[in-house]
C-alpha positions as CSV (number, residue, x, y, z in Angstrom):
1,M,152.3,78.4,68.0
2,A,148.7,78.0,68.8
3,V,146.2,79.7,66.5
4,L,144.0,82.1,68.5
5,K,141.5,84.5,67.1
6,N,141.3,86.5,70.4
7,N,143.6,89.3,71.3
8,I,145.1,88.9,74.8
9,C,147.5,90.8,76.9
10,L,149.7,90.4,80.0
11,L,149.2,93.4,82.2
12,T,151.6,94.4,84.9
13,Y,152.5,97.4,87.1
14,L,155.8,99.0,88.2
15,R,156.4,101.5,90.9
16,K,158.9,104.3,90.9
17,S,162.2,102.9,89.4
18,E,161.2,99.3,89.7
19,I,162.4,97.1,86.8
20,L,160.7,94.0,85.2
21,T,161.6,90.8,87.0
22,N,163.1,87.9,85.1
23,S,160.1,85.8,86.1
24,L,157.7,88.1,84.4
25,I,159.9,88.5,81.3
26,S,160.0,84.7,81.1
27,L,156.2,84.5,81.4
28,A,155.7,87.1,78.7
29,N,158.1,85.3,76.3
30,D,156.4,82.0,77.0
31,I,153.0,83.4,76.3
32,Y,154.3,84.9,73.1
33,S,155.7,81.5,72.0
34,E,152.2,80.1,72.6
35,F,150.0,82.8,71.1
36,G,152.3,84.8,68.7
37,N,151.2,88.2,67.5
38,Q,147.8,87.9,69.1
39,F,149.6,88.7,72.3
40,E,150.8,92.0,73.7
41,F,152.6,93.0,76.9
42,V,151.2,96.1,78.7
43,I,153.4,97.7,81.3
44,Y,152.1,100.5,83.5
45,S,155.0,102.4,85.2
46,E,155.9,105.7,86.8
47,V,158.8,106.3,84.5
48,P,159.6,104.9,81.0
49,V,161.0,101.4,81.1
50,E,163.4,99.3,78.9
51,Y,162.3,95.9,77.8
52,K,165.2,94.6,75.6
53,K,164.7,90.9,76.5
54,L,161.1,90.9,75.3
55,R,160.2,89.5,71.8
56,M,156.6,90.6,71.5
57,H,155.0,94.0,71.0
58,V,155.2,96.0,74.3
59,V,153.0,98.9,75.3
60,N,154.5,101.0,78.1
61,K,152.1,103.6,79.6
62,V,153.4,106.0,82.2
63,L,150.7,106.7,84.8
64,L,151.3,107.7,88.4
65,S,148.3,106.1,90.1
66,T,147.2,103.1,92.1
67,K,147.0,99.7,90.5
68,Y,143.2,99.9,90.4
69,I,143.2,103.1,88.4
70,R,145.7,101.5,86.0
71,I,143.4,98.6,85.5
72,L,140.4,100.9,84.8
73,D,142.6,102.8,82.3
74,C,143.6,99.6,80.5
75,L,140.0,98.4,80.4
76,E,138.8,101.7,79.0
77,N,141.5,102.1,76.3
78,C,142.5,98.5,75.3
79,T,141.2,96.4,72.5
80,Y,142.1,93.0,74.0
81,D,139.5,90.3,74.6
82,Y,141.3,88.8,77.6
83,I,143.7,90.2,80.2
84,L,146.1,88.3,82.4
85,S,146.9,90.7,85.3
86,A,150.1,89.8,87.1
87,D,152.1,91.7,89.7
88,N,155.7,92.2,88.8
89,D,157.0,90.3,91.9
90,I,155.0,87.2,91.1
91,S,156.9,84.0,90.2
92,P,154.4,82.1,88.0
93,N,154.3,78.5,87.0
94,N,154.4,79.4,83.3
95,K,153.3,76.1,81.8
96,L,150.4,75.6,84.2
97,L,149.4,79.2,84.0
98,I,149.2,79.2,80.2
99,D,147.3,76.0,80.2
100,R,144.8,77.4,82.7
101,F,144.6,80.7,80.7
102,K,143.6,78.7,77.6
103,L,140.9,76.8,79.6
104,F,139.5,80.1,80.8
105,M,139.4,81.5,77.3
106,H,137.4,78.5,76.1
107,S,135.0,78.7,79.0
108,N,132.0,80.9,79.3
109,C,133.4,82.6,82.4
110,D,134.1,86.3,83.1
111,I,137.0,86.0,85.6
112,C,139.3,83.3,86.7
113,W,142.0,82.7,89.4
114,G,144.0,80.1,91.2
115,K,146.0,80.0,94.4
116,I,149.1,82.0,95.3
117,G,151.9,80.4,97.3
118,T,154.8,81.9,99.2
119,Q,158.5,81.4,98.5
120,N,161.7,82.1,100.5
121,A,159.7,82.3,103.7
122,D,162.7,82.0,106.2
123,G,162.0,84.5,109.0
124,M,159.3,84.4,111.7
125,I,157.3,87.2,110.1
126,S,157.4,85.7,106.6
127,K,156.3,82.3,108.1
128,F,153.4,84.0,109.8
129,V,152.5,85.6,106.4
130,S,152.7,82.1,104.8
131,V,150.2,80.8,107.4
132,D,148.0,83.8,106.9
133,K,148.0,83.1,103.1
134,L,147.2,79.4,103.7
135,L,144.2,80.4,105.8
136,S,143.0,83.0,103.3
137,H,143.5,81.1,100.0
138,N,142.4,77.7,101.2
139,L,139.7,78.3,103.8
140,I,138.3,81.8,104.1
141,R,138.1,82.9,100.4
142,P,136.7,79.6,99.1
143,L,134.2,79.5,101.9
144,L,132.9,83.0,101.5
145,W,132.5,82.6,97.7
146,K,130.7,79.2,98.2
147,I,128.1,80.8,100.5
148,G,127.6,83.7,98.2
149,V,129.2,86.6,100.1
150,G,132.8,86.5,98.7
151,I,134.3,89.7,97.4
152,S,138.0,88.9,97.4
153,I,140.2,87.6,94.5
154,P,144.0,87.1,94.5
155,G,145.0,90.5,93.1
156,Q,148.5,89.3,92.4
157,L,147.4,87.1,89.5
158,F,144.1,86.7,87.8
159,F,142.4,86.4,84.3
160,M,139.5,88.6,83.1
161,K,137.3,88.9,80.1
162,T,137.6,92.5,79.1
163,D,134.0,93.1,77.9
164,S,132.6,91.8,81.2
165,F,134.4,94.6,83.2
166,R,134.8,97.5,80.8
167,D,132.7,100.5,82.0
168,H,131.3,98.4,84.8
169,L,133.8,98.6,87.7
170,G,133.3,101.2,90.4
171,A,134.6,104.7,89.5
172,F,136.5,105.3,92.7
173,D,140.1,104.8,93.8
174,T,141.4,102.2,96.2
175,Y,144.5,100.3,97.2
176,L,142.5,97.1,97.2
177,D,141.9,96.4,93.6
178,D,141.2,92.8,94.5
179,L,138.2,93.8,96.6
180,A,136.9,96.4,94.1
181,I,136.9,93.8,91.3
182,G,135.6,91.0,93.5
183,L,132.8,93.1,94.8
184,Y,131.5,93.8,91.3
185,V,131.8,90.1,90.4
186,S,129.9,89.1,93.5
187,I,127.1,91.6,93.3
188,N,126.5,91.1,89.5
189,K,126.9,87.3,89.7
190,R,129.6,87.2,87.1
191,K,130.7,83.7,86.2
192,R,133.8,82.6,87.9
193,L,136.3,79.9,87.2
194,F,138.5,78.8,90.1
195,F,141.5,76.5,89.9
196,K,142.8,74.7,93.0
197,E,146.4,74.7,91.8
198,I,149.0,77.2,92.9
199,L,149.5,79.3,89.7
200,G,152.2,81.6,91.1
201,M,154.5,82.2,94.1
202,E,155.3,85.5,95.8
203,K,157.8,86.5,98.4
204,P,156.0,87.4,101.6
205,N,156.6,90.5,103.6
206,D,159.4,89.7,105.9
207,T,159.7,92.7,108.3
208,F,157.6,93.8,111.2
209,V,157.5,97.4,110.0
210,G,156.8,96.4,106.4
211,L,153.8,94.2,107.4
212,M,152.5,97.0,109.7
213,R,152.6,99.4,106.8
214,Q,150.9,96.9,104.5
215,R,148.0,96.4,106.9
216,E,147.6,100.2,107.2
217,R,147.4,100.5,103.4
218,W,144.8,97.6,103.4
219,A,142.7,99.5,106.0
220,H,142.7,102.7,103.9
221,G,141.8,100.6,100.8
222,Y,139.0,98.8,102.7
223,Y,137.6,102.1,104.0
224,S,137.5,103.6,100.5
225,I,135.5,100.6,99.3
226,L,133.2,100.6,102.3
227,K,132.6,104.4,101.9
228,A,131.7,103.8,98.2
229,S,129.2,101.2,99.3
230,F,127.5,103.3,102.0
231,D,124.4,103.9,99.9
232,R,124.1,100.4,98.6
233,S,123.0,97.9,101.2
234,D,123.7,94.9,98.9
235,F,127.2,96.2,98.5
236,K,127.8,97.2,102.1
237,W,126.9,94.0,103.9
238,R,129.3,92.0,101.7
239,V,132.1,94.5,102.5
240,V,131.3,94.4,106.2
241,I,131.3,90.6,106.2
242,H,134.7,90.5,104.5
243,G,136.2,92.9,107.1
244,V,134.7,90.9,110.0
245,V,135.9,87.5,108.8
246,Y,139.4,88.5,107.7
247,H,140.2,90.9,110.5
248,F,137.9,90.3,113.5
249,A,137.5,86.5,113.6
250,W,140.7,86.1,115.7
251,L,138.7,87.6,118.6
252,I,136.4,84.6,118.5
253,N,139.4,82.3,118.5
254,W,141.0,84.2,121.5
255,S,137.7,84.0,123.4
256,V,137.7,80.2,123.0
257,I,141.3,80.0,124.0
258,F,140.8,82.0,127.2
259,G,137.5,80.2,127.9
260,L,139.3,76.9,127.8
261,L,142.2,78.3,129.7
262,M,139.8,79.0,132.6
263,I,138.8,75.3,132.6
264,D,142.1,73.6,132.0
265,W,145.3,75.0,130.3
266,K,145.8,71.7,128.5
267,L,142.5,72.1,126.7
268,S,143.5,75.6,125.6
269,I,146.8,74.3,124.2
270,L,145.0,71.4,122.5
271,W,142.6,73.8,120.9
272,I,145.4,76.0,119.5
273,I,147.2,72.9,118.1
274,C,144.0,71.7,116.4
275,I,143.3,75.1,114.9
276,S,147.0,75.3,113.8
277,A,146.7,72.0,112.0
278,L,143.5,73.1,110.3
279,I,144.7,76.4,109.0
280,T,148.1,75.0,107.8
281,L,146.4,72.1,106.0
282,Y,148.1,69.7,108.3
283,Q,151.6,70.5,107.0
284,P,153.9,69.4,109.8
285,A,156.6,72.0,109.1
286,M,154.0,74.8,109.4
287,I,152.0,73.7,112.4
288,V,154.4,75.2,115.0
289,Y,154.2,78.6,113.1
290,G,150.4,78.2,113.0
291,F,150.5,77.8,116.8
292,F,152.3,81.1,117.4
293,Y,150.4,82.8,114.5
294,Q,147.2,82.6,116.5
295,I,148.9,84.2,119.5
296,L,151.1,86.9,117.9
297,F,149.6,87.8,114.5
298,P,146.6,89.6,115.8
299,I,148.8,92.6,116.5
300,F,148.7,93.2,112.7
301,H,144.9,92.9,112.7
302,L,144.9,95.5,115.5
303,R,147.0,97.8,113.3
304,W,144.4,97.4,110.6
305,M,141.6,98.2,113.0
306,F,143.2,101.3,114.3
307,A,143.9,102.6,110.8
308,L,140.3,101.9,109.8
309,F,138.9,103.7,112.9
310,S,141.3,106.6,112.1
311,D,139.8,106.9,108.7
312,F,136.3,107.0,110.2
313,R,137.3,109.7,112.6
314,K,138.8,111.8,109.8
315,E,135.6,111.5,107.8
316,K,133.5,112.5,110.8
317,C,135.7,115.6,111.4
318,I,135.4,116.6,107.7
319,R,131.6,116.3,107.8
320,K,131.5,118.5,110.8
């Protein structure tokens, strides 16, 4: 086992009667094999959970709340130097993840993340989600951080230095813990470490209704963060840029598509194919899904927009 002077923990979150996945149990055991008694596994759940297959010390805290509130609670009460936050449904690349965790701990950075891939994407909806993730993780997120306006991190899997975030994150509640944490990192210019490798895989949402509900939750989470930043212009404009790029940029693409269609339909088709190749990183098997993604996926962005505008209307009615 490696000798490590820092205390570290793996932090995960369970909902309702959800049980630990074998993937996360395997990750916890592999981290323990690497770091020994310097490592603990912290499980937030809504009911007490069993963890017979785990060899390390486990802390199970029952707390009915959002993931963000659970992260705040852990930061406030823990004594760990470093936290690896991992969703229960993530399938990590254990060896690569542990290697990158060690690199992060030996760096002078405050937060670290890599890319998240998709697995078992068989249906049309899940293929669209896979394309959306390729677009987000490989193009939009890196670009926004590079130009200094990024606020999004992959909330499914990331590393953080505890002292850099304890008592510093926003004291509000939101479904979008990734934006709340990323916003603090961006505004306060915390040092980031980004790995280009895929550190974990997740199963994408594979139903129309499920994806609609997810986008609605995202809209509510986005509104809560936007509302919390109303009085801070440096916060607000970053949040607005994020919303525009992630959920309104398709309008520009559609404008180009219809503009070219008025000139020559072949130019319009060629444009869609080129954009599809770009957002799917030129993966032949995904280009056809990237084509239809541009045409059909905006319906989920519209659901996000309607949910967001609904929150604005409710807030306006309350103020009256």
